[in-house]
N, C-alpha and C positions, 0 to 999 in steps of 0.2 A: 710500126703499126701492129705487126704480128706479136711483138714482145708485149706491147700494151694490152692486147687482147688476152694473151696468156696470163698476165698478171691480174687481170680483172674479170676473168671468166665467171667466177662464182657470183660476183656482184651483178654481172649482167644477167645470169640465170635467175637469181633471186628477184631482180627487178622485173624480168619477163614473167615469172610466175605470179608476182603480185599484180601486175597489169592485167594478166589474163583472168585472175580471180575477180578483180574489181569490174572488169568488163562483163564477166558472166553475171555478177551481182546486179549490175545496172540493167542488163538484158532481162533478167528474171523479174526485177521490179517493174520494168516497163510492160513486160508481157502480162504480169498479174494485174496491173492497173487497167490494161486494155480489156482483160477478161472480166473486170468488175470485182476482182478479189480485193479484200482489204488487208492492210498490213497489221491490223489489230489482232490480238490473240483471242478475243472473245467478243461478246456482244457489248452494246453500249449501255446496258442497264446499270452496271456498277462502275462505269468509267467516269472519272472526274472531268475528263476532257470531252465528254460526249457532245456537247453543243459546239465545240470549237473545231473538231476534226471532221465532223460530218454535218455541216450547217444546212445542207440541202435535204436532210432526212427529217421527217416529222416525228415528234416525240410521241410515245405511246399514250393512249387515253388514260391509263391508270397512274400517271405521274402526278405528284402533288401540284405541280405548276398548272396543269391543264384542268384539274377538277378539285377545287378546294372543298374539303368536307365540312368546314365550319360555317359555310354560307348556305342558306336555304334558297330554293328557287323562288322567283318573284310570284306573288299571288296575283291571280287574274281578277279583274273587276267584272262583276256581273251587274248589268243594268236591266231593270224590269220595266 
């Protein structure tokens, strides 16, 4: 057993370092998620996946989907 450990010590150390790194990575991702931080690098304004990764957020009022410019508001009928 001791000979096997001596022959594989570097493999064991590299695996231990990789496991520690991925454990730290998962820990920081979970911590950031609990604090409400996003993994996105910027805002959703220019993102092609804006509707898919944050479906619970409301789109801003100035987006073309929410306020089309080519339609006029309906006219009100006045009765006398």
